[in-house]
C-alpha positions as CSV (number, residue, x, y, z in Angstrom):
1,M,-44.5,40.9,-37.5
2,T,-44.6,37.2,-38.5
3,D,-42.7,34.3,-36.9
4,D,-42.5,32.5,-40.2
5,M,-39.1,31.6,-41.6
6,A,-38.3,32.6,-45.1
7,T,-35.6,31.1,-47.2
8,A,-33.6,32.7,-50.0
9,D,-36.1,32.3,-52.8
10,N,-39.3,32.6,-50.7
11,T,-41.1,29.8,-52.5
12,A,-44.4,29.2,-50.7
13,T,-46.5,26.1,-50.4
14,A,-50.3,26.1,-50.3
15,D,-50.3,26.5,-46.5
16,G,-47.9,29.4,-46.5
17,T,-44.9,27.5,-45.4
18,A,-41.7,28.6,-47.1
19,V,-39.6,26.0,-48.9
20,T,-36.2,25.9,-50.4
21,G,-34.7,22.7,-51.7
22,K,-34.9,20.2,-48.9
23,T,-35.5,22.8,-46.2
24,T,-39.0,23.5,-44.9
25,M,-39.2,26.4,-42.5
26,G,-42.6,27.4,-41.1
27,R,-44.3,28.0,-37.8
28,S,-45.7,24.5,-37.1
29,E,-44.6,21.3,-35.6
30,T,-41.7,21.3,-38.1
31,E,-40.0,23.8,-35.8
32,R,-39.1,20.8,-33.6
33,E,-37.2,19.2,-36.4
34,T,-33.8,19.7,-38.0
35,H,-34.1,21.4,-41.4
36,S,-31.3,20.4,-43.7
37,M,-30.1,22.0,-47.0
38,L,-27.5,19.3,-47.1
39,S,-26.9,17.4,-50.4
40,P,-26.7,13.6,-49.9
41,T,-23.4,13.7,-51.9
42,A,-21.9,16.7,-50.0
43,P,-18.3,16.2,-48.7
44,A,-18.2,15.6,-45.0
45,D,-15.9,18.7,-44.6
46,R,-18.4,21.2,-46.1
47,R,-21.3,20.9,-43.6
48,I,-22.0,23.8,-41.2
49,D,-24.7,23.4,-38.5
50,V,-26.5,26.7,-37.8
51,L,-28.9,27.0,-34.8
52,S,-31.7,29.5,-34.7
53,L,-32.4,30.2,-31.0
54,Y,-36.1,30.4,-30.0
55,P,-37.5,31.5,-33.4
56,R,-41.1,31.0,-32.2
57,D,-40.9,33.6,-29.5
58,M,-37.8,35.7,-30.3
59,N,-38.3,36.7,-33.9
60,I,-39.5,40.2,-34.6
61,Y,-38.6,43.1,-36.9
62,G,-37.2,40.9,-39.6
63,D,-34.5,39.2,-37.6
64,T,-35.0,35.9,-39.4
65,G,-33.6,37.6,-42.4
66,N,-30.2,37.1,-40.7
67,I,-30.8,33.3,-41.1
68,T,-31.5,33.7,-44.8
69,V,-28.3,35.6,-45.3
70,I,-26.1,33.1,-43.4
71,L,-27.6,30.1,-45.2
72,R,-27.3,31.7,-48.7
73,R,-23.8,33.0,-48.2
74,L,-22.6,29.6,-46.9
75,E,-24.0,28.0,-50.1
76,L,-22.4,30.6,-52.3
77,L,-19.0,30.0,-50.6
78,G,-19.4,26.3,-51.3
79,Y,-20.5,25.0,-47.9
80,E,-23.6,23.0,-47.0
81,P,-25.7,24.6,-44.3
82,V,-27.9,22.7,-42.0
83,L,-30.4,24.7,-40.0
84,H,-31.7,23.7,-36.6
85,L,-34.7,25.6,-35.2
86,Y,-34.5,25.4,-31.4
87,N,-37.6,26.2,-29.3
88,Q,-38.5,25.4,-25.7
89,G,-38.4,21.7,-24.9
90,D,-36.6,20.7,-28.1
91,A,-33.6,18.4,-28.1
92,W,-30.3,20.3,-28.4
93,P,-28.4,19.3,-31.7
94,D,-25.3,17.2,-31.4
95,Q,-23.4,19.8,-33.5
96,V,-23.7,23.6,-33.4
97,D,-21.2,25.7,-35.4
98,L,-23.1,29.1,-35.4
99,I,-26.0,30.5,-33.4
100,L,-28.4,33.3,-34.4
101,G,-31.0,34.8,-32.1
102,G,-33.5,37.6,-32.6
103,G,-35.6,40.1,-30.6
104,G,-38.8,39.7,-28.8
105,Q,-41.3,41.4,-26.5
106,D,-40.9,41.1,-22.7
107,S,-43.6,38.4,-22.9
108,G,-41.4,36.4,-25.3
109,Q,-38.5,36.7,-22.9
110,R,-40.6,35.4,-20.1
111,K,-41.8,32.4,-22.1
112,I,-38.3,31.2,-22.9
113,Q,-36.9,32.0,-19.4
114,A,-37.0,28.5,-17.9
115,D,-35.7,26.7,-20.9
116,F,-33.1,29.3,-21.5
117,A,-31.8,28.9,-18.0
118,S,-31.5,25.1,-18.6
119,R,-29.4,25.7,-21.7
120,A,-27.1,28.4,-20.0
121,D,-24.2,26.0,-19.4
122,I,-24.3,24.8,-23.0
123,L,-24.3,28.3,-24.4
124,R,-21.5,29.5,-22.1
125,D,-19.4,26.4,-23.0
126,L,-19.9,27.1,-26.8
127,A,-19.1,30.8,-26.3
128,G,-15.9,29.8,-24.4
129,K,-14.9,27.5,-27.3
130,G,-15.2,30.4,-29.8
131,V,-18.5,29.4,-31.5
132,P,-19.7,32.6,-33.3
133,M,-23.1,33.9,-32.2
134,L,-25.2,36.9,-33.2
135,L,-27.9,38.0,-30.7
136,V,-30.3,40.8,-31.4
137,C,-32.3,43.0,-28.9
138,G,-34.2,40.7,-26.6
139,L,-31.7,37.8,-26.7
140,Y,-28.8,40.3,-26.5
141,Q,-30.3,41.5,-23.2
142,L,-30.6,38.0,-21.8
143,F,-27.0,37.1,-22.8
144,G,-26.0,39.7,-20.2
145,R,-26.4,39.3,-16.4
146,S,-30.0,40.4,-16.2
147,F,-32.9,42.4,-17.7
148,T,-35.1,44.4,-15.2
149,T,-38.5,45.2,-16.8
150,L,-40.2,48.5,-16.4
151,E,-42.5,46.8,-13.8
152,G,-39.5,45.8,-11.7
153,D,-39.4,42.1,-12.6
154,V,-35.8,40.8,-12.9
155,L,-35.2,38.2,-15.7
156,P,-31.8,36.5,-15.0
157,G,-29.4,36.4,-17.9
158,I,-26.7,33.9,-18.6
159,G,-23.8,36.3,-18.1
160,I,-21.9,35.9,-21.3
161,F,-21.8,39.6,-21.7
162,D,-20.7,41.7,-18.6
163,A,-23.7,43.9,-19.0
164,Q,-27.1,44.5,-17.5
165,T,-30.3,46.0,-18.9
166,V,-33.1,48.1,-17.3
167,G,-36.4,48.8,-19.0
168,G,-37.1,52.5,-19.7
169,T,-40.2,54.6,-20.1
170,H,-39.0,56.0,-23.5
171,R,-38.9,53.9,-26.6
172,I,-35.9,54.3,-28.8
173,I,-36.9,54.0,-32.4
174,G,-35.1,54.9,-35.7
175,N,-32.2,54.3,-38.0
176,I,-28.9,53.9,-36.4
177,T,-25.3,54.2,-37.8
178,E,-22.3,53.2,-35.8
179,Q,-18.6,52.8,-36.4
180,S,-16.9,49.5,-35.4
181,T,-13.2,48.8,-35.2
182,D,-13.8,45.3,-36.4
183,F,-16.5,45.8,-39.1
184,G,-16.3,49.5,-40.2
185,T,-19.7,51.3,-40.7
186,I,-22.7,49.3,-39.3
187,I,-26.2,50.3,-40.1
188,G,-29.5,49.1,-38.7
189,Y,-32.8,50.0,-37.1
190,E,-33.3,50.2,-33.4
191,N,-36.6,49.7,-31.6
192,H,-36.2,49.1,-27.9
193,S,-36.9,50.7,-24.5
194,G,-34.3,48.7,-22.6
195,K,-31.1,50.5,-21.5
196,T,-28.0,48.4,-21.5
197,T,-24.8,49.2,-19.7
198,I,-21.5,47.3,-20.2
199,D,-19.3,47.0,-17.1
200,D,-16.2,49.3,-17.2
201,G,-13.0,47.4,-17.6
202,S,-14.6,44.1,-18.4
203,A,-13.7,41.7,-21.3
204,T,-17.0,42.7,-22.9
205,R,-16.6,45.7,-25.2
206,P,-19.1,47.6,-27.4
207,L,-19.7,46.4,-30.9
208,G,-19.4,50.0,-32.1
209,T,-19.7,53.7,-31.3
210,V,-22.9,55.4,-32.3
211,A,-22.6,58.1,-35.0
212,E,-26.4,58.5,-35.5
213,G,-29.0,57.1,-33.1
214,C,-29.1,56.1,-29.5
215,G,-27.5,52.6,-29.1
216,N,-27.3,50.8,-25.8
217,N,-28.6,53.5,-23.6
218,G,-28.5,56.9,-25.4
219,E,-25.9,58.2,-23.0
220,D,-22.4,56.7,-23.6
221,R,-22.6,56.3,-27.4
222,S,-22.0,52.6,-27.2
223,E,-24.0,50.1,-29.2
224,G,-24.1,46.4,-28.8
225,A,-21.5,44.2,-27.2
226,R,-18.8,41.7,-28.1
227,V,-16.9,39.1,-26.2
228,R,-14.7,36.5,-28.0
229,N,-16.9,35.6,-31.1
230,V,-20.2,36.5,-29.5
231,I,-21.9,39.6,-30.8
232,G,-25.0,41.3,-29.3
233,T,-26.7,44.3,-30.9
234,Y,-29.9,46.4,-31.0
235,C,-29.7,46.6,-34.8
236,H,-32.8,45.1,-36.4
237,G,-33.4,45.6,-40.1
238,P,-32.4,42.8,-40.4
239,L,-28.7,43.4,-39.7
240,L,-26.8,41.0,-41.9
241,P,-28.2,41.9,-45.4
242,K,-26.9,45.4,-45.0
243,N,-23.7,44.4,-43.2
244,P,-22.2,41.5,-45.0
245,R,-18.8,41.9,-43.2
246,I,-20.4,40.7,-40.0
247,A,-22.1,37.8,-41.9
248,D,-18.8,36.7,-43.4
249,F,-17.0,37.0,-40.0
250,L,-19.6,34.6,-38.5
251,I,-19.3,32.2,-41.4
252,R,-15.5,32.2,-41.6
253,T,-15.2,31.8,-37.8
254,A,-17.6,28.9,-37.8
255,V,-15.8,27.1,-40.5
256,I,-12.4,27.5,-39.0
257,N,-13.6,26.4,-35.6
258,R,-14.9,23.2,-37.1
259,Y,-12.4,22.3,-39.8
260,G,-9.3,24.4,-39.0
261,S,-9.3,26.3,-42.3
262,F,-11.6,28.3,-44.5
263,T,-11.5,27.2,-48.1
264,P,-14.4,28.6,-50.3
265,T,-15.1,26.8,-53.5
266,S,-17.4,29.3,-55.2
267,T,-18.2,28.9,-58.8
268,P,-18.0,31.9,-61.1
269,E,-21.7,32.3,-60.9
270,Q,-21.7,32.1,-57.1
271,K,-18.9,34.7,-57.0
272,K,-21.0,37.0,-59.2
273,E,-24.0,36.6,-56.9
274,L,-21.9,37.4,-53.8
275,E,-20.6,40.5,-55.5
276,Q,-24.1,41.6,-56.4
277,L,-25.3,41.0,-52.8
278,D,-22.4,43.1,-51.5
279,L,-23.2,45.9,-54.0
280,Y,-26.8,45.9,-52.8
281,A,-25.5,46.1,-49.2
282,R,-23.4,49.2,-50.0
283,R,-26.3,50.9,-51.7
284,A,-28.6,50.1,-48.8
285,S,-26.0,51.5,-46.4
286,A,-25.7,54.7,-48.3
287,V,-29.4,55.2,-48.4
288,A,-29.9,54.4,-44.7
289,Q,-27.2,56.8,-43.6
290,N,-29.0,59.6,-45.4
291,R,-32.4,58.9,-44.1
292,P,-33.9,61.0,-41.3
293,R,-34.0,59.2,-38.0
């Protein structure tokens, strides 16, 4: 898997860095900068600041596709996305409206551990204020209380989810389908050996109930977690292209949190593209649900 960031049209420069408009996203020193798709004439009430959390080390199995979806759907809804790529040692942006984080190996989780702990209070504060977040696999685990590796090393989490994860000897791989009270049918691809357990009776609840696959631990049929507007999941794929209801929830929540209302200004052409993307998602969901695990 690559750590490179791809934008909606995947235009490439000579050095392989993907470029869209004013946004440059590649694995280089530019990761320490803020990458803006903001028009210089954009209204002040249309900007939405999106933070990608540790893309250098927590970015496998296509999870950066979630960023592409959020940025493009924001544009199609008439908003102006600004993408901040946050890695260890970077300055934290002044404004964060939405956070996306991906999966990584145990080694990636260890690499970010010290910096992640230093940002725990900020992340907990943002979660408490209702900032929407989507965390996949490795970062989902670290948003719980702890992750204990197969070797017995305990990596402390930041406790946003009332959950803990223990590394297992069996790797869980395959298509997954789950049913969610909030989002209907969710499809994805799981690839993990960690087993996550949510505390009984806590404010944290599963994202969905597994219909096909293993989910959090292969035992209680739970998959993912949700508390307030923070979502954790084991669904790679990436998740959002095939599950636009979740993408639109994240976007709508981010906009309302910042501006108090959600007022899309899509042109007819933009509405047509959104409809086409949603059609592709429905077709992908149908295919995925009929594939062997």
